[in-house]
N, C-alpha and C positions, 0 to 999 in steps of 0.2 A: 718407919724406914721400909722398905719394900724387903721383902723375905726372899731367901736365896730359891732357885727349882728344889721342889722334891723330889725323888727318884724317879716319880712317873713324868717328870719336865714341867708339872705345876708351878706356878709362878704363887704361891699362899698370901693371900692380902688379907683375911682375917678371920677369925672364928666367933660366931654368935650362939650363946646358949638360949634356949627357950625352955621356958618355966612357967609364964603366963601368959593371959589376953594381950597386956602391955608390951611383952616381948614380940606375937605376933605384929602389932601394927610396926614396931619399931622396925622388923625384919623385909615390912612392905617396904618401909622409906630407905633403909640401906640397899635391898638389892636395887631399887630407882635409881638412887645416887651412886651407886655402881656403875650400872651399865650408861649414866648420864655422863659421868665421868671419863668411862673409856669409847665414848663416841655413838653409842648406839642411838638410834632414831628414837623419835620420842613415842610412835605407837608403840615399838618394840619394848621400848625401859615400860609401859604401863602394863603389858602382857607380861612381861617378866613378874612386875611387882605381884599381878595378879595372881598367878599360879603360885608364887613364894607362898601368897596368902592363903590361899586355899591349902597347898599341901602340909602348912604350920599348922593349921586349924585342926585339919583330922588328926593329924600326929600327937596333941598338945595332950598334955598329961604321960607321954609313954615316957620311962626313964631314960637317963643319960643321953636327953635332944640335942641339939647342936647343930649347926650350920656353918658349913665352912665356904667362903670365898676365894677363888683364884684364878688365874688365867692359864691356857694351855697357846704357848707358843707355836710358829710354824708358819709352814705356806697360806694355812686359812683358820689363823688365831680364832680361840673362844673364850668368852667367860662361863666360867664352871662353877656351877652353885651347887653342893652336896649337903642332901639333910640327913641326918646319921641319930638313931637311937639303939641303946641298949637292950632293953625289955619292951613287950609291948606288941600291938596289932600292928601298929605301922598304920601307912593311909589305907584309906577303901580303895577298891577299883575306881568309882567314881570319882571321885579326888584325882588320884592317877590320870584319867582318860581326860578329865575337863583341864588337869592342867596340860596334856598332851596338844591338846587343839591350840595351844595358845603357844608353847615353846616346845622345841626338842625334849622329851621326856624319857628316862630308861629308870624302870622299877627294880632294884635286886631285892627280894624278900628275905631269899639265906643272908645275903651280907647286910640285910636291916639298913637299907640308902637307895634312897632317889636323888638322882641325878639330873639336874638340868642346864644346859648348854646354848647359849647366848651366841650366835656368830659375831666376830667383831670383823671391821675392815681392816686390810692389810696395811701395816703401820701402825693401827691405833693407840698399841697395848708398848708405850715408851714407857721409859722411866719416871715422865714428868706424872703422865696420865695413871700409872702406877701408884704412885705417893699419895698424888690428889685422891684418888677410887680410898686408897687407904685411908687415908682424913677424915672425907667422907662418914666410910664405915665407923669408926673409932667416935666420932659426935655424934652420932644418931643413939649410941648405947645408954645414954642418960633421955631421950626425948619422953614429956609425956605423953598421956592420954590427947588430950588437949591440942598436943601437937602434930601428934598424928591423924587428928581429927581435921585440922587444920589442911595441912598436907593433902590431904584426901578431898579436899573441898577446894582446895586450889587445883589439885590434878584434873577435877570434874568439871569445873568451871575452861580451865584448858583445853582440857577433852569436847567438849560441849563449843567452845571459838572454835576449835578446828570441825570439830560436824558441820560447824555452821558456814565455814570457808570453802569446805566440801562442798556442801550444797550448792552453794553460789557458783563455784567452778564448773558444777556439772549442770547445772540451770545455762550458763553462760556456754559450755559445750553440747549444750542441746539447742539452745539458738542457733549456735553456729551450726549444727548439723541440720538444723531445717532448712537454713538458709541453702545450706550445699546441694540437699535435696530439691528444693525448688527448682536449683539454677542445672543440675541434673537430669529433672524430669523437662526442662526446657530444653536444654540439649538433646535429650533424647528424641522430644518429638521435633524438632528441628530436623536431627538426622536420619529420623525415620520420613519426615516428608521428602530431605534431599534424597534418600534409598528410591522413595517410590516414585522419583520424577526421574531417577537412573533406572531403574528397572523398566519404566515406560521408556526411554530414549534404547535401551538395550531390545525390549521387544519390537520396536521399531527399525532396529539394526539389524536384527535378525530377520525378519519379514526381508527388508532391502537384500541381505546377503543373501536368502532364499532366491530372490528374483532374478537376483546376480548370477546365483548359482545355476539357475534354472538356464538364461540366456548363453551361460558358458557352455554349458553342456547341448544347447541348440546348435551354438556357433562349433562346437568339437564335432557334431555329428554332421552338419553342413559339410566343414573341413573333410569329413572322412568319405562323404559321400561324394564331392570333390576329387580327392586321390582317387578312387575307384571308378571315376570316370575315367579322371587323366591316366589311369595303368589301363583299363581298355582300350581306350579312343586313340592313345598314344604312340603305348609301347608295341601292341599290336604294327601297326602300318613300320614304325621304326625295325622292329624286327623282321619282317618280310623284307626291308632294303637291304640288309644287312646280310639276310640269308639269300637272297638272288646276288648279290655282289660275290658270295665267299661261292656261289654255285660257278658262277660266269668263269671265275678263275678256277677253278678246281677240274670243271667239267670240259669249257669252251676256252680254255687257255691257250691251248695250241690255235686255235682260230684266231687269236687276237695279236695286233702288232703290238710292238713295245709301248708306241704312246695308249692306245688303246688300255692296254693291263695297264699300264700307270693311273689310267684314268679312274678304270674299277677300282684299284687300289686304294684311289683316294676317298671313292664313294664309299668302300666296305670299312676306310679307317673312319673316314667324319660320320658316316653311321654310327659303326661302336661308341665314339664317343661319345655322339650324341644317346645312344642307349644306357652307356653308361651313368651322364649326368644325369638322367632321369630317373634311373634305378637309385640314384644316390639321393636325389630329393626325395622322394617316393620310401626310400629305404628310411633316413631322417626322419620323417613325417610318424612312421610306423612305430620306428625304436622310441620317437617322444610318447606314442600314444604306448607304448608296450605290446604292440600288436607286430613286432619281427620277432619271429622264432627260429633258431636255426636249426638245419636238418642234418642231425649228425650221420656222418657217413663213412667210411675210411677213406683217409685222402691220397691220389696217387702224388708224391711231391714231386718226383720227378717230370712226368709228365705236366703237373701243375707250374711248376718253374721252369720247363721247357715252352710252354705256351707264353708264359712272362717273358720270356728271352726273346721271342717270336713279334710278341705283338710291339714291345718296347727297340725293337732294334734299330726303326727308323730314328731313334736320336743319336745315335753312331753315328750319323750320315753328319753330324755338328764336327766340326775339326775341333778338337784337341780335348773332345769326350768319350772315355770307355767305360762300355757298361758291363760288368762281369757278373755273371747269376752262378755261383757256385754249385756243386754236384751235390745233391744229398747224398749221407750216410744210405747204402740201401737198409741197414739195419734201425731206419730211423722212421719211426711211423706214427703215424698221426691217426686222431679220430675227432675229427668236427664238422665244420659246413665248408665243401668244398668251394662256394662261390662266393663264400665270408670271406676266405681266407684269400683266395686272388683278388678281391675287391682291397683286399687291406691291403697287400706287396704290390699294389698295381699302383694305388693312390701315393705309397711311401715312395715309390722307385719313379714313378711321372714326377712326383714334386722334386725329388734329390736331381735328376735331370734337368729340370726345368729353371734352377737356382742352382745350376754348376756350369759355367762357363768352359771351364777346362781344368782335365786332370781325370778323376775317375766316379765313377759307382759304382756301388759293389752290395750286393747281397748274399750272405752268410748264411747258412741251417746246419745247427748243430741240436744235437740230445744234453738236456740238462736234468738236474735235478731242484725243487723245490719245494716251497712248504706243502703243497699239497700232494706230491710224486712226481711221476716222473712228465718233464715240460719240453717242449719242443722250441728254441729261441730262435728267431730270426732276427738279424739284423744287416740295418740298411746305412750305409755310412756313403760320403760323399766329400768332397774336397772344394766344395762349394762356397757361395759367399758368408756362409752362416746368418745367425740369428740372433738377434743385441740381446742381452741380459733382461732389457726393460719390457722385451715385447715378449717372451716366452712364456707369460703365464697367461698373456690374451689369444695364442693363436689354437686354442685349443677351442674358443668361442665360434659358432656358426657364423658363416660368413665375414670374418675378418681375416683383414690381409695387413700385412706389414706395412706400416706407412713407407715413401720415400724411395730412396734408388730401388730397393730390394724388389720393388714392384714393376718400376719402368718397362714396357715393351715385355710384359707377361701377363697374360693372360688367366683369367684361373676367376672361380667362385668363393673360393675359402670356405670349401667344404670338405678339403679332401683329409686333413688332419683331423680337425673332430669326428668325422665320418669314417674315416681308419680308426680311432679311439672307440667310437659306439660298437665298431662291429667286435674289436677285440675284447671290450667288456661285456659282452654279449655270448661270447665263446671262451668266457671265464677267464680271460686272460689280463693282460697289463701290458699297458705300451709305455715308455719313458726317452724321452727323448733329451740329449744334451746337446747343444753347438755352443761355436766359440765364433763370432767374426773374424772372417778373412782366415780362417783354418776349416772350416765343414761344420756339419751335424752328423749325428748319429742315433739312430731312433731303434730301442730295442723292443720287440715284441717276445714274450712269452704267453704261449696256450698250454692248456693241458693236453697233453697224450693222449687221453682217451675221456670220452665223456663219463660226464659226472656220475659214478653211481653202475659205471660196466667197467670189464676189464679190458686186457690187453685188446688191440684190434686183430682182426683175421689177416693176415699177412700170407694165403694160399695163394693171392694173385690177384689179376682182374678176372672176373666172370665173364664168361662166354657169353654173347648173344641169345635172346631166347629163340630157339627156332619154331618159328608157327607155319601152321600151313597155308591158313588164313588170316586176312587181318582186314579188319573193314575201320575206315578212315571217317571221322564224321566232321566236319567243318564248313562252315560256309564261305570263308575266305580263300579265295583261291589262290593269291598270292602265298597267304602260308602255307596251303597243302600243296604247293608248288618247292616249299625252301624245304618240309620234312619229309619231302621223298625221298630223296637219298636215304634217310636216316632208316624212315620204314622198309623203306626196301631190304636192307638188313639184318632186318627183325622177322621177316616172311618170306616164303616163295611167292605167295600172292595176296596184292591189296585190293580193295574194292572201296572205292571213294564215295563218298555221298556228301552232295553239296546244301542240301536242306533237312534240317531239324525233322519236320514230318515226314518223311522217305525212310528216317533211318529204320525204324523201327522195319518196314516189310522189308529193307534190304538185308535187315539180320536173320529175321524168322527166314528169309528165302535162303539165304547162303548158308547158315548157322557158322559163322566165322571162330577163328580158334581164341579171339580174343577183338575188342573193341577199343579203340581210339578215338573220345569224342570231347568236341569241345564244349565250351560251360553256357556261352552265350551265343544263341542266333536268333534272329527276328522271329520266324515262325512259331517254332517249336523249341524250347531252350532244354539242352542237356539234364536239368532238374527233371522236367517231364520225360523227357526220354528213358533217364534211370528209374523214373516210379514206374512207367509201363514194361521195363526190360524186367522189377524186379516183380512184379505182379502176375509175368508171366512162367508156369513153372517148365515151359518148355526152353527159353529164353533166361530164366534166374540164376543159371550157373555158367553162362559164359561171363567170362573178365571182363572189365571196363576200368582202362583208366582213362582219368578225366585230366585236359590242360586248358588252363586257361591266363587269361591276364590280370584276372581281376587280384585287388591284395585278400589275403588272407584273413583278414578280418570281415570282410566284408560276405564269404562265401557261409551259406545256409549249409552247417557239415552234418546237421538232422540227416537232411534232405542227401546229401552223398554217402551216406552211411552203405549203399549197396556197391560204390565205387571203390576196386582196387587201390588206387592211390590217385591223389590230385596232384601235378605238375604244374609249375611255371614256366608258362610259352620263352618268356626269357632267358631259362636257364637250362632251356631244355637240349639233352645231351644225348649220343646213344648210350653209356652208360647210364644212365638214369632209365631210358626208357627199357633196356635190356634188364634191370633189378627190377624197375615195375613190372614187366611178363615172366618174369622168371618164374620157372614150377608154373604153368600155367598146365592143368590137362591135354592130353590129348583131344580134340574131338574126333566124332567120325567124320569119314569124307565127305567133301562137299558135294552136292547136288549136281547129277552133269547138268548146267544151264547156264545159258549167257551170264555173264558176269556184268555185263556193262547194259544200263536199263536206262530212262527215261531221268534224269536228274543225278546220275550217277556219272563224275566223272570219269571211270576208267578203270583200267586195272594196270598194275607192274609186276 
């Protein structure tokens, strides 16, 4: 019958006294039988029996020698076997170490005890298994030496059988592993061949991509050369047409009758439209290639909006449409690119006027506060036909036009809104459009009030034009020289015009002007060569030179332009820009008293 748990929680199964060698045989069989009854695996049974046998033989002869068998229940139940003696040296260290290698063993010399614990599976120590273990322990007490020998022989045979079975299983696993290895080697060879083939394909593709990249670079360079040629060959005559038309209206307007003034105004307006379209196309191309750079300066908002109001006044002649450009607050300041700001607003206003058949188109300006600091907010609103929701994500694609009745009877290239957004982003701002079909459209442009990294703009007012005694103007285009005469006449008391690059240096050396206005592209001797000669002559190197050109900025050789004070675009040449370029020019000694008109020179004003 199973003994009740002791104070330590151990369920006592049996106590065996050891006095003779025969008792050691019995101990071995008892330990194996108890372990088997409690569900211990066969190999662990043999390890436990062997450890008990080794310890028992080593302590045999000690007085009061006995062995207790018990179980300790719990989350991790164990079979606990304790070897106890009253007097004597106890087991040697070699025996304890040998037992420890087989099963967990604790040696307590002071308490004269050696404890062996064999882990049991959870639920193995049931009442039935404990009773069977008790019965087996009691049955083995009367066994003979022959019985023990037979049991050891049986254990040995079983161990040999198990070893042979394990050997066969190991052989089978080795065969499977060899087969697997052969498959892995074959797969590796196949993958290596495929990888090598793929690498050859990648190398060929890379070579093809390199060739395509080279072709694209050549095409891009060809496009750049094309835009440079278009810039110089198309914009220059268009500038002249616009300038001469304005000159007729400003200077000779009183001598023109009403019909002539109307026709000249139409020429001026058409030329300005053509020039704006050419500028937009060129700027879009330059923006795509990253070559469009803003020219930061203080923007006169009152003048800019006044110019827009005058330029777009013709739209108000259509019945039912009113254009309102609000006056900006004098305290509102902006540092940006004046030309780009004007083009952004002109595109938005003209687009709004184009699609508004009746009602109002309004431009408002206000100062605001954004994430990056102070902003200037331009709001263009109209009461036009609006834009369908499904089209609003496409209208910022270049050359895209809204389909259907929206476009009927309205000319355009589809560049207005994409161009305006590109310029806005170049200036560090944002452009947001909202529209409702039948009710109108609102476009909000937010621009930083200052140039990134700089402080607030100078608000001291407009700078007065530079006061020069003598200016030499060098340009082979007679029409353009006629266009800018009114501008340069406001900068200098006397102006010498030179029509050939080859005569430029002689004219400068003879007249010793306060400053030089130099065209860059001339057939006989271009502006680069003129600059080089001026820089190389100590007596002329100090004369300030301002270069004017129609070429794109990316096509210029800036290293050869290092001697120039400034490089200005002919299409955006204004009196304030010229004045700013010539400002603070040091006064030269009085020009020599000699004729200012020479062969090849256009004369003076």
